[in-house]
py3Dmol code that shows the C-alpha trace and the ligand (Angstrom):
import py3Dmol

protein = """\
ATOM      1  CA  UNK A   1      -6.607   3.379 -37.480  1.00  0.00           C
ATOM      2  CA  UNK A   2      -9.775   2.160 -35.801  1.00  0.00           C
ATOM      3  CA  UNK A   3     -11.955   4.424 -33.728  1.00  0.00           C
ATOM      4  CA  UNK A   4     -10.865   2.471 -30.681  1.00  0.00           C
ATOM      5  CA  UNK A   5      -7.204   3.293 -31.344  1.00  0.00           C
ATOM      6  CA  UNK A   6      -8.120   6.950 -31.715  1.00  0.00           C
ATOM      7  CA  UNK A   7      -9.931   6.862 -28.370  1.00  0.00           C
ATOM      8  CA  UNK A   8      -6.866   5.257 -26.836  1.00  0.00           C
ATOM      9  CA  UNK A   9      -4.619   8.004 -28.132  1.00  0.00           C
ATOM     10  CA  UNK A  10      -6.728  10.616 -26.406  1.00  0.00           C
ATOM     11  CA  UNK A  11      -5.783   9.186 -23.019  1.00  0.00           C
ATOM     12  CA  UNK A  12      -3.042  11.150 -21.309  1.00  0.00           C
ATOM     13  CA  UNK A  13      -0.155   9.212 -19.858  1.00  0.00           C
ATOM     14  CA  UNK A  14      -0.304  10.038 -16.176  1.00  0.00           C
ATOM     15  CA  UNK A  15       2.390   8.957 -13.744  1.00  0.00           C
ATOM     16  CA  UNK A  16       1.858   7.545 -10.284  1.00  0.00           C
ATOM     17  CA  UNK A  17       2.968   9.752  -7.389  1.00  0.00           C
ATOM     18  CA  UNK A  18       4.502   7.869  -4.469  1.00  0.00           C
ATOM     19  CA  UNK A  19       4.834   8.598  -0.746  1.00  0.00           C
ATOM     20  CA  UNK A  20       6.274  10.954   0.566  1.00  0.00           C
ATOM     21  CA  UNK A  21       5.664  13.348  -2.351  1.00  0.00           C
ATOM     22  CA  UNK A  22       4.255  16.518  -0.705  1.00  0.00           C
ATOM     23  CA  UNK A  23       1.380  16.753  -3.215  1.00  0.00           C
ATOM     24  CA  UNK A  24      -0.173  13.780  -1.376  1.00  0.00           C
ATOM     25  CA  UNK A  25      -0.379  15.929   1.777  1.00  0.00           C
ATOM     26  CA  UNK A  26      -2.214  18.846   0.166  1.00  0.00           C
ATOM     27  CA  UNK A  27      -5.964  19.348   0.539  1.00  0.00           C
ATOM     28  CA  UNK A  28      -7.078  19.078  -3.099  1.00  0.00           C
ATOM     29  CA  UNK A  29      -9.068  21.962  -4.569  1.00  0.00           C
ATOM     30  CA  UNK A  30     -12.684  21.574  -5.654  1.00  0.00           C
ATOM     31  CA  UNK A  31     -13.430  21.510  -9.370  1.00  0.00           C
ATOM     32  CA  UNK A  32     -15.126  24.848 -10.008  1.00  0.00           C
ATOM     33  CA  UNK A  33     -18.658  25.409 -11.323  1.00  0.00           C
ATOM     34  CA  UNK A  34     -17.092  27.034 -14.359  1.00  0.00           C
ATOM     35  CA  UNK A  35     -14.937  23.961 -15.054  1.00  0.00           C
ATOM     36  CA  UNK A  36     -17.990  21.714 -14.648  1.00  0.00           C
ATOM     37  CA  UNK A  37     -20.042  23.906 -17.021  1.00  0.00           C
ATOM     38  CA  UNK A  38     -17.170  23.856 -19.568  1.00  0.00           C
ATOM     39  CA  UNK A  39     -16.620  20.130 -19.001  1.00  0.00           C
ATOM     40  CA  UNK A  40     -12.888  20.854 -18.922  1.00  0.00           C
ATOM     41  CA  UNK A  41     -10.101  21.321 -16.400  1.00  0.00           C
ATOM     42  CA  UNK A  42      -7.099  23.272 -17.697  1.00  0.00           C
ATOM     43  CA  UNK A  43      -8.302  22.575 -21.241  1.00  0.00           C
ATOM     44  CA  UNK A  44      -8.602  18.812 -20.696  1.00  0.00           C
ATOM     45  CA  UNK A  45     -12.117  17.341 -21.056  1.00  0.00           C
ATOM     46  CA  UNK A  46     -13.198  15.846 -17.706  1.00  0.00           C
ATOM     47  CA  UNK A  47     -14.206  12.469 -19.292  1.00  0.00           C
ATOM     48  CA  UNK A  48     -10.714  12.216 -20.797  1.00  0.00           C
ATOM     49  CA  UNK A  49      -9.151  12.977 -17.431  1.00  0.00           C
ATOM     50  CA  UNK A  50     -11.335  10.271 -15.850  1.00  0.00           C
ATOM     51  CA  UNK A  51     -10.270   7.742 -18.521  1.00  0.00           C
ATOM     52  CA  UNK A  52      -6.622   8.625 -17.944  1.00  0.00           C
ATOM     53  CA  UNK A  53      -7.007   8.094 -14.183  1.00  0.00           C
ATOM     54  CA  UNK A  54      -8.763   4.748 -14.765  1.00  0.00           C
ATOM     55  CA  UNK A  55      -6.029   3.772 -17.211  1.00  0.00           C
ATOM     56  CA  UNK A  56      -3.285   4.520 -14.659  1.00  0.00           C
ATOM     57  CA  UNK A  57      -5.248   2.721 -11.921  1.00  0.00           C
ATOM     58  CA  UNK A  58      -5.577  -0.412 -14.089  1.00  0.00           C
ATOM     59  CA  UNK A  59      -1.939  -0.340 -15.197  1.00  0.00           C
ATOM     60  CA  UNK A  60      -0.962  -0.288 -11.519  1.00  0.00           C
ATOM     61  CA  UNK A  61      -3.538  -2.994 -10.680  1.00  0.00           C
ATOM     62  CA  UNK A  62      -5.424  -0.864  -8.170  1.00  0.00           C
ATOM     63  CA  UNK A  63      -9.118  -0.681  -7.322  1.00  0.00           C
ATOM     64  CA  UNK A  64      -9.096   3.077  -6.817  1.00  0.00           C
ATOM     65  CA  UNK A  65      -7.023   6.151  -7.627  1.00  0.00           C
ATOM     66  CA  UNK A  66      -7.359   9.761  -6.519  1.00  0.00           C
ATOM     67  CA  UNK A  67      -6.247  12.635  -8.764  1.00  0.00           C
ATOM     68  CA  UNK A  68      -3.478  13.760  -6.321  1.00  0.00           C
ATOM     69  CA  UNK A  69      -1.877  10.317  -6.822  1.00  0.00           C
ATOM     70  CA  UNK A  70      -1.445  11.318 -10.469  1.00  0.00           C
ATOM     71  CA  UNK A  71       0.007  14.713  -9.492  1.00  0.00           C
ATOM     72  CA  UNK A  72      -3.284  16.592  -9.920  1.00  0.00           C
ATOM     73  CA  UNK A  73      -4.420  18.331  -6.743  1.00  0.00           C
ATOM     74  CA  UNK A  74      -8.135  18.385  -7.608  1.00  0.00           C
ATOM     75  CA  UNK A  75     -11.144  16.761  -5.925  1.00  0.00           C
ATOM     76  CA  UNK A  76     -11.685  13.820  -8.211  1.00  0.00           C
ATOM     77  CA  UNK A  77     -11.164  10.077  -7.955  1.00  0.00           C
ATOM     78  CA  UNK A  78     -11.957   6.846  -9.751  1.00  0.00           C
ATOM     79  CA  UNK A  79     -12.861   3.444  -8.309  1.00  0.00           C
ATOM     80  CA  UNK A  80     -13.412   0.069  -9.943  1.00  0.00           C
ATOM     81  CA  UNK A  81     -13.565  -2.890  -7.593  1.00  0.00           C
ATOM     82  CA  UNK A  82     -14.156  -5.407 -10.402  1.00  0.00           C
ATOM     83  CA  UNK A  83     -16.789  -8.144 -10.369  1.00  0.00           C
ATOM     84  CA  UNK A  84     -18.257  -7.144  -6.994  1.00  0.00           C
ATOM     85  CA  UNK A  85     -18.942  -3.614  -8.232  1.00  0.00           C
ATOM     86  CA  UNK A  86     -20.959  -2.149 -11.064  1.00  0.00           C
ATOM     87  CA  UNK A  87     -18.090  -1.027 -13.250  1.00  0.00           C
ATOM     88  CA  UNK A  88     -15.945   2.081 -13.009  1.00  0.00           C
ATOM     89  CA  UNK A  89     -17.110   4.988 -10.857  1.00  0.00           C
ATOM     90  CA  UNK A  90     -15.905   8.540 -11.429  1.00  0.00           C
ATOM     91  CA  UNK A  91     -16.363  10.936  -8.502  1.00  0.00           C
ATOM     92  CA  UNK A  92     -16.000  14.682  -9.008  1.00  0.00           C
ATOM     93  CA  UNK A  93     -16.248  16.878  -5.870  1.00  0.00           C
ATOM     94  CA  UNK A  94     -17.411  13.917  -3.745  1.00  0.00           C
ATOM     95  CA  UNK A  95     -18.979  14.238  -0.299  1.00  0.00           C
ATOM     96  CA  UNK A  96     -19.596  11.339   2.043  1.00  0.00           C
ATOM     97  CA  UNK A  97     -22.988  12.236   3.471  1.00  0.00           C
ATOM     98  CA  UNK A  98     -23.767   9.139   5.558  1.00  0.00           C
ATOM     99  CA  UNK A  99     -21.675   6.426   7.132  1.00  0.00           C
ATOM    100  CA  UNK A 100     -22.430   3.609   9.526  1.00  0.00           C
ATOM    101  CA  UNK A 101     -20.966   0.453  11.045  1.00  0.00           C
ATOM    102  CA  UNK A 102     -17.329  -0.293  11.682  1.00  0.00           C
ATOM    103  CA  UNK A 103     -15.068  -2.967  10.260  1.00  0.00           C
ATOM    104  CA  UNK A 104     -11.311  -3.553  10.353  1.00  0.00           C
ATOM    105  CA  UNK A 105      -9.699  -4.975   7.225  1.00  0.00           C
ATOM    106  CA  UNK A 106      -6.325  -4.992   5.519  1.00  0.00           C
ATOM    107  CA  UNK A 107      -5.693  -2.163   3.108  1.00  0.00           C
ATOM    108  CA  UNK A 108      -2.990  -1.065   0.708  1.00  0.00           C
ATOM    109  CA  UNK A 109      -2.395   2.055  -1.400  1.00  0.00           C
ATOM    110  CA  UNK A 110      -0.807   2.471  -4.832  1.00  0.00           C
ATOM    111  CA  UNK A 111       1.287   5.335  -3.437  1.00  0.00           C
ATOM    112  CA  UNK A 112       2.756   2.970  -0.783  1.00  0.00           C
ATOM    113  CA  UNK A 113       4.117   0.020  -2.766  1.00  0.00           C
ATOM    114  CA  UNK A 114       4.740  -3.021  -0.565  1.00  0.00           C
ATOM    115  CA  UNK A 115       2.906  -1.592   2.447  1.00  0.00           C
ATOM    116  CA  UNK A 116      -0.315  -3.001   3.878  1.00  0.00           C
ATOM    117  CA  UNK A 117      -2.049  -2.796   7.196  1.00  0.00           C
ATOM    118  CA  UNK A 118      -5.329  -3.057   9.042  1.00  0.00           C
ATOM    119  CA  UNK A 119      -7.533   0.013   8.778  1.00  0.00           C
ATOM    120  CA  UNK A 120     -10.859   0.600  10.447  1.00  0.00           C
ATOM    121  CA  UNK A 121     -13.525   1.929   8.056  1.00  0.00           C
ATOM    122  CA  UNK A 122     -17.295   2.231   7.909  1.00  0.00           C
ATOM    123  CA  UNK A 123     -19.215  -0.804   6.637  1.00  0.00           C
ATOM    124  CA  UNK A 124     -21.547   1.351   4.572  1.00  0.00           C
ATOM    125  CA  UNK A 125     -21.451   4.889   3.211  1.00  0.00           C
ATOM    126  CA  UNK A 126     -23.524   7.151   1.002  1.00  0.00           C
ATOM    127  CA  UNK A 127     -21.495   9.373  -1.319  1.00  0.00           C
ATOM    128  CA  UNK A 128     -22.783  12.275  -3.383  1.00  0.00           C
ATOM    129  CA  UNK A 129     -20.705  13.557  -6.264  1.00  0.00           C
ATOM    130  CA  UNK A 130     -20.811  14.567  -9.910  1.00  0.00           C
ATOM    131  CA  UNK A 131     -19.937  12.078 -12.616  1.00  0.00           C
ATOM    132  CA  UNK A 132     -17.559  12.780 -15.512  1.00  0.00           C
ATOM    133  CA  UNK A 133     -20.391  14.523 -17.408  1.00  0.00           C
ATOM    134  CA  UNK A 134     -21.131  16.819 -14.473  1.00  0.00           C
ATOM    135  CA  UNK A 135     -24.358  15.001 -13.528  1.00  0.00           C
ATOM    136  CA  UNK A 136     -25.101  14.654  -9.814  1.00  0.00           C
ATOM    137  CA  UNK A 137     -25.056  11.045  -8.606  1.00  0.00           C
ATOM    138  CA  UNK A 138     -25.549   9.294  -5.287  1.00  0.00           C
ATOM    139  CA  UNK A 139     -23.725   6.033  -4.576  1.00  0.00           C
ATOM    140  CA  UNK A 140     -24.754   3.732  -1.726  1.00  0.00           C
ATOM    141  CA  UNK A 141     -21.862   1.436  -0.961  1.00  0.00           C
ATOM    142  CA  UNK A 142     -20.969  -1.356   1.432  1.00  0.00           C
ATOM    143  CA  UNK A 143     -17.914  -3.527   2.006  1.00  0.00           C
ATOM    144  CA  UNK A 144     -14.966  -3.058  -0.344  1.00  0.00           C
ATOM    145  CA  UNK A 145     -16.657  -0.289  -2.324  1.00  0.00           C
ATOM    146  CA  UNK A 146     -17.382   1.717   0.856  1.00  0.00           C
ATOM    147  CA  UNK A 147     -13.765   1.172   1.933  1.00  0.00           C
ATOM    148  CA  UNK A 148     -12.495   2.343  -1.461  1.00  0.00           C
ATOM    149  CA  UNK A 149     -14.647   5.499  -1.318  1.00  0.00           C
ATOM    150  CA  UNK A 150     -13.334   6.369   2.149  1.00  0.00           C
ATOM    151  CA  UNK A 151      -9.730   5.615   1.177  1.00  0.00           C
ATOM    152  CA  UNK A 152      -9.892   7.775  -1.964  1.00  0.00           C
ATOM    153  CA  UNK A 153     -11.771  10.546  -0.154  1.00  0.00           C
ATOM    154  CA  UNK A 154      -8.936  10.607   2.406  1.00  0.00           C
ATOM    155  CA  UNK A 155      -6.521  11.366  -0.449  1.00  0.00           C
ATOM    156  CA  UNK A 156      -8.482  14.515  -1.323  1.00  0.00           C
ATOM    157  CA  UNK A 157      -8.027  15.662   2.281  1.00  0.00           C
ATOM    158  CA  UNK A 158      -4.298  14.922   2.244  1.00  0.00           C
ATOM    159  CA  UNK A 159      -4.795  11.966   4.597  1.00  0.00           C
ATOM    160  CA  UNK A 160      -2.830   8.804   3.867  1.00  0.00           C
ATOM    161  CA  UNK A 161      -2.786   5.100   4.664  1.00  0.00           C
ATOM    162  CA  UNK A 162       0.035   5.571   7.236  1.00  0.00           C
ATOM    163  CA  UNK A 163      -2.173   7.969   9.226  1.00  0.00           C
ATOM    164  CA  UNK A 164      -4.747   5.191   9.634  1.00  0.00           C
ATOM    165  CA  UNK A 165      -2.359   2.455  10.788  1.00  0.00           C
ATOM    166  CA  UNK A 166      -1.773   1.605  14.439  1.00  0.00           C
ATOM    167  CA  UNK A 167       1.501   2.832  15.934  1.00  0.00           C
ATOM    168  CA  UNK A 168       2.573  -0.793  16.397  1.00  0.00           C
ATOM    169  CA  UNK A 169       2.038  -1.453  12.694  1.00  0.00           C
ATOM    170  CA  UNK A 170       3.915   1.737  11.745  1.00  0.00           C
ATOM    171  CA  UNK A 171       6.809   0.678  13.948  1.00  0.00           C
ATOM    172  CA  UNK A 172       6.796  -2.718  12.230  1.00  0.00           C
ATOM    173  CA  UNK A 173       6.809  -1.009   8.805  1.00  0.00           C
ATOM    174  CA  UNK A 174       9.367   1.687   9.652  1.00  0.00           C
ATOM    175  CA  UNK A 175      12.096   0.223   7.409  1.00  0.00           C
ATOM    176  CA  UNK A 176       9.729   0.013   4.432  1.00  0.00           C
ATOM    177  CA  UNK A 177       8.595   3.594   4.991  1.00  0.00           C
ATOM    178  CA  UNK A 178      12.204   4.758   5.282  1.00  0.00           C
ATOM    179  CA  UNK A 179      12.997   2.934   2.026  1.00  0.00           C
ATOM    180  CA  UNK A 180      10.196   4.853   0.246  1.00  0.00           C
ATOM    181  CA  UNK A 181      11.507   8.133   1.705  1.00  0.00           C
ATOM    182  CA  UNK A 182      15.053   7.360   0.507  1.00  0.00           C
ATOM    183  CA  UNK A 183      13.845   6.389  -2.961  1.00  0.00           C
ATOM    184  CA  UNK A 184      11.926   9.659  -3.150  1.00  0.00           C
ATOM    185  CA  UNK A 185      15.039  11.656  -2.225  1.00  0.00           C
ATOM    186  CA  UNK A 186      17.041   9.738  -4.843  1.00  0.00           C
ATOM    187  CA  UNK A 187      14.462  10.508  -7.545  1.00  0.00           C
ATOM    188  CA  UNK A 188      14.531  14.189  -6.583  1.00  0.00           C
ATOM    189  CA  UNK A 189      18.318  14.258  -6.769  1.00  0.00           C
ATOM    190  CA  UNK A 190      18.264  12.462 -10.147  1.00  0.00           C
ATOM    191  CA  UNK A 191      15.712  14.958 -11.486  1.00  0.00           C
ATOM    192  CA  UNK A 192      17.972  17.829 -10.422  1.00  0.00           C
ATOM    193  CA  UNK A 193      20.775  16.273 -12.434  1.00  0.00           C
ATOM    194  CA  UNK A 194      24.464  15.929 -11.626  1.00  0.00           C
ATOM    195  CA  UNK A 195      26.342  18.728  -9.909  1.00  0.00           C
ATOM    196  CA  UNK A 196      28.385  20.904 -12.294  1.00  0.00           C
ATOM    197  CA  UNK A 197      31.865  19.472 -12.725  1.00  0.00           C
ATOM    198  CA  UNK A 198      35.069  21.387 -12.105  1.00  0.00           C
ATOM    199  CA  UNK A 199      33.523  23.916  -9.788  1.00  0.00           C
ATOM    200  CA  UNK A 200      35.737  24.473  -6.781  1.00  0.00           C
ATOM    201  CA  UNK A 201      34.080  25.483  -3.599  1.00  0.00           C
ATOM    202  CA  UNK A 202      35.830  27.565  -0.930  1.00  0.00           C
TER     203      UNK A 202
END
"""
ligand_1 = """\
1
ZN
Zn -4.327 5.382 -1.716
"""
view = py3Dmol.view(width=600, height=400)
view.addModel(protein, "pdb")
view.setStyle({"model": 0}, {"cartoon": {"style": "trace"}})
view.addModel(ligand_1, "xyz")
view.setStyle({"model": 1}, {"stick": {}})
view.zoomTo()
view.show()
Protein backbone atom coordinates (compact mmCIF):
# COMPACT_ATOMS: atom_id res chain seq x y z
CA UNK A 1 0.00 0.00 0.00
CA UNK A 2 1.37 3.38 -1.01
CA UNK A 3 1.63 6.26 1.41
CA UNK A 4 -1.11 7.98 -0.55
CA UNK A 5 -3.50 5.07 0.06
CA UNK A 6 -2.68 5.20 3.75
CA UNK A 7 -3.45 8.93 3.82
CA UNK A 8 -6.73 8.20 2.08
CA UNK A 9 -7.69 5.63 4.67
CA UNK A 10 -7.28 8.18 7.43
CA UNK A 11 -10.14 10.23 6.01
CA UNK A 12 -13.40 9.67 7.85
CA UNK A 13 -16.48 9.02 5.78
CA UNK A 14 -18.76 11.88 6.68
CA UNK A 15 -22.36 12.06 5.50
CA UNK A 16 -24.14 15.11 4.18
CA UNK A 17 -26.93 16.50 6.37
CA UNK A 18 -29.92 17.84 4.46
CA UNK A 19 -32.60 20.43 5.23
CA UNK A 20 -34.62 20.39 7.53
CA UNK A 21 -32.34 18.43 9.90
CA UNK A 22 -32.43 20.44 13.17
CA UNK A 23 -28.62 20.36 13.52
CA UNK A 24 -28.53 22.92 10.67
CA UNK A 25 -30.48 25.35 12.89
CA UNK A 26 -28.13 25.16 15.87
CA UNK A 27 -25.52 27.83 16.59
CA UNK A 28 -22.31 25.78 16.31
CA UNK A 29 -19.93 25.80 19.28
CA UNK A 30 -16.46 27.32 19.07
CA UNK A 31 -13.49 24.96 18.98
CA UNK A 32 -11.89 25.40 22.39
CA UNK A 33 -8.36 26.65 23.13
CA UNK A 34 -7.65 23.24 24.61
CA UNK A 35 -8.75 21.47 21.41
CA UNK A 36 -6.61 23.86 19.34
CA UNK A 37 -3.58 23.26 21.60
CA UNK A 38 -4.13 19.47 21.35
CA UNK A 39 -4.80 19.73 17.61
CA UNK A 40 -7.72 17.35 18.12
CA UNK A 41 -11.49 17.46 18.48
CA UNK A 42 -13.00 14.44 20.24
CA UNK A 43 -9.78 12.55 19.55
CA UNK A 44 -9.78 13.34 15.82
CA UNK A 45 -6.82 15.40 14.54
CA UNK A 46 -8.12 18.73 13.16
CA UNK A 47 -6.22 18.33 9.82
CA UNK A 48 -7.90 14.95 9.35
CA UNK A 49 -11.29 16.47 10.08
CA UNK A 50 -10.56 19.22 7.53
CA UNK A 51 -9.57 16.62 4.90
CA UNK A 52 -12.76 14.67 5.59
CA UNK A 53 -14.88 17.82 5.15
CA UNK A 54 -13.06 18.67 1.89
CA UNK A 55 -13.54 15.09 0.72
CA UNK A 56 -17.30 15.23 1.36
CA UNK A 57 -17.51 18.68 -0.28
CA UNK A 58 -15.77 17.39 -3.42
CA UNK A 59 -17.83 14.19 -3.57
CA UNK A 60 -20.95 16.37 -3.51
CA UNK A 61 -19.44 18.80 -6.05
CA UNK A 62 -19.69 21.83 -3.78
CA UNK A 63 -17.42 24.85 -3.38
CA UNK A 64 -17.88 25.03 0.38
CA UNK A 65 -19.04 22.93 3.32
CA UNK A 66 -19.61 23.81 6.97
CA UNK A 67 -19.09 21.24 9.73
CA UNK A 68 -22.82 21.27 10.75
CA UNK A 69 -23.61 20.02 7.21
CA UNK A 70 -21.62 16.91 8.12
CA UNK A 71 -23.46 16.56 11.45
CA UNK A 72 -20.73 18.26 13.50
CA UNK A 73 -21.97 21.33 15.36
CA UNK A 74 -18.58 23.05 15.60
CA UNK A 75 -17.31 26.36 14.17
CA UNK A 76 -15.34 25.11 11.23
CA UNK A 77 -15.78 25.15 7.47
CA UNK A 78 -13.92 24.45 4.25
CA UNK A 79 -14.06 26.30 0.93
CA UNK A 80 -12.48 25.57 -2.44
CA UNK A 81 -13.79 27.61 -5.34
CA UNK A 82 -11.45 25.97 -7.87
CA UNK A 83 -9.37 27.83 -10.46
CA UNK A 84 -10.46 31.30 -9.32
CA UNK A 85 -9.25 30.62 -5.78
CA UNK A 86 -5.93 29.68 -4.25
CA UNK A 87 -6.74 26.11 -3.33
CA UNK A 88 -8.63 24.76 -0.34
CA UNK A 89 -9.22 27.01 2.66
CA UNK A 90 -9.88 25.62 6.13
CA UNK A 91 -11.49 28.04 8.60
CA UNK A 92 -11.56 27.23 12.31
CA UNK A 93 -13.46 29.68 14.57
CA UNK A 94 -13.85 32.20 11.72
CA UNK A 95 -14.89 35.82 12.19
CA UNK A 96 -15.84 38.15 9.37
CA UNK A 97 -14.20 41.38 10.48
CA UNK A 98 -14.86 43.63 7.47
CA UNK A 99 -17.39 43.62 4.67
CA UNK A 100 -18.27 46.07 1.94
CA UNK A 101 -20.27 46.44 -1.26
CA UNK A 102 -23.43 44.63 -2.19
CA UNK A 103 -24.16 42.22 -5.01
CA UNK A 104 -27.07 39.90 -5.81
CA UNK A 105 -26.24 36.54 -7.37
CA UNK A 106 -27.71 33.07 -7.60
CA UNK A 107 -26.72 30.68 -4.86
CA UNK A 108 -27.27 27.05 -3.95
CA UNK A 109 -26.46 24.91 -0.91
CA UNK A 110 -25.47 21.24 -0.64
CA UNK A 111 -28.06 20.82 2.12
CA UNK A 112 -30.82 22.02 -0.27
CA UNK A 113 -30.49 19.77 -3.33
CA UNK A 114 -32.29 21.20 -6.36
CA UNK A 115 -32.88 24.61 -4.77
CA UNK A 116 -31.30 27.85 -5.98
CA UNK A 117 -32.12 31.49 -5.62
CA UNK A 118 -30.80 35.02 -5.66
CA UNK A 119 -29.05 36.09 -2.48
CA UNK A 120 -27.60 39.47 -1.68
CA UNK A 121 -24.06 39.30 -0.25
CA UNK A 122 -21.10 41.60 0.26
CA UNK A 123 -18.72 42.01 -2.69
CA UNK A 124 -15.68 41.83 -0.45
CA UNK A 125 -14.98 40.56 3.06
CA UNK A 126 -12.04 40.09 5.39
CA UNK A 127 -12.16 36.90 7.45
CA UNK A 128 -9.93 36.01 10.38
CA UNK A 129 -9.70 32.41 11.50
CA UNK A 130 -7.30 29.65 12.45
CA UNK A 131 -6.14 27.14 9.87
CA UNK A 132 -6.11 23.36 10.38
CA UNK A 133 -2.78 23.65 12.25
CA UNK A 134 -4.18 26.26 14.63
CA UNK A 135 -2.27 29.15 13.01
CA UNK A 136 -4.09 32.48 12.77
CA UNK A 137 -4.79 33.55 9.19
CA UNK A 138 -6.50 36.49 7.53
CA UNK A 139 -8.25 36.02 4.18
CA UNK A 140 -9.24 38.97 1.99
CA UNK A 141 -11.87 37.80 -0.44
CA UNK A 142 -14.01 39.19 -3.24
CA UNK A 143 -16.64 37.77 -5.56
CA UNK A 144 -17.39 34.06 -5.30
CA UNK A 145 -14.91 33.50 -2.48
CA UNK A 146 -16.47 36.29 -0.38
CA UNK A 147 -19.91 34.81 -1.10
CA UNK A 148 -18.72 31.35 -0.06
CA UNK A 149 -17.27 32.69 3.21
CA UNK A 150 -20.53 34.45 4.07
CA UNK A 151 -22.64 31.42 3.10
CA UNK A 152 -20.55 29.02 5.20
CA UNK A 153 -20.37 31.47 8.11
CA UNK A 154 -24.19 31.60 8.06
CA UNK A 155 -24.21 27.83 8.63
CA UNK A 156 -22.25 28.27 11.87
CA UNK A 157 -24.96 30.67 13.05
CA UNK A 158 -27.76 28.28 12.11
CA UNK A 159 -28.80 30.54 9.22
CA UNK A 160 -29.74 28.87 5.95
CA UNK A 161 -30.17 29.64 2.26
CA UNK A 162 -34.00 29.76 2.62
CA UNK A 163 -33.67 32.59 5.17
CA UNK A 164 -31.88 34.69 2.55
CA UNK A 165 -34.37 34.17 -0.30
CA UNK A 166 -37.14 36.62 -1.11
CA UNK A 167 -40.65 35.60 -0.04
CA UNK A 168 -41.65 35.44 -3.71
CA UNK A 169 -38.83 32.99 -4.41
CA UNK A 170 -39.75 30.90 -1.34
CA UNK A 171 -43.35 30.77 -2.52
CA UNK A 172 -42.13 29.63 -5.94
CA UNK A 173 -39.98 26.92 -4.30
CA UNK A 174 -42.56 25.79 -1.73
CA UNK A 175 -43.15 22.39 -3.38
CA UNK A 176 -39.42 21.65 -3.51
CA UNK A 177 -39.02 22.64 0.13
CA UNK A 178 -42.00 20.48 1.10
CA UNK A 179 -40.45 17.57 -0.82
CA UNK A 180 -37.22 17.92 1.22
CA UNK A 181 -39.26 18.03 4.44
CA UNK A 182 -41.17 14.87 3.46
CA UNK A 183 -37.98 13.05 2.49
CA UNK A 184 -36.49 13.97 5.86
CA UNK A 185 -39.53 12.58 7.70
CA UNK A 186 -39.31 9.39 5.62
CA UNK A 187 -35.62 8.94 6.49
CA UNK A 188 -36.41 9.45 10.17
CA UNK A 189 -39.18 6.87 10.03
CA UNK A 190 -36.90 4.41 8.18
CA UNK A 191 -34.17 4.91 10.79
CA UNK A 192 -36.67 4.13 13.55
CA UNK A 193 -37.46 0.86 11.81
CA UNK A 194 -40.79 -0.88 11.27
CA UNK A 195 -43.41 -0.91 13.99
CA UNK A 196 -43.50 -4.16 16.01
CA UNK A 197 -45.83 -6.66 14.38
CA UNK A 198 -48.74 -8.34 16.13
CA UNK A 199 -49.13 -5.70 18.78
CA UNK A 200 -52.78 -4.86 19.27
CA UNK A 201 -53.60 -1.41 20.42
CA UNK A 202 -56.72 -0.60 22.45
ZN1 LIG B 1 -24.88 25.74 2.51
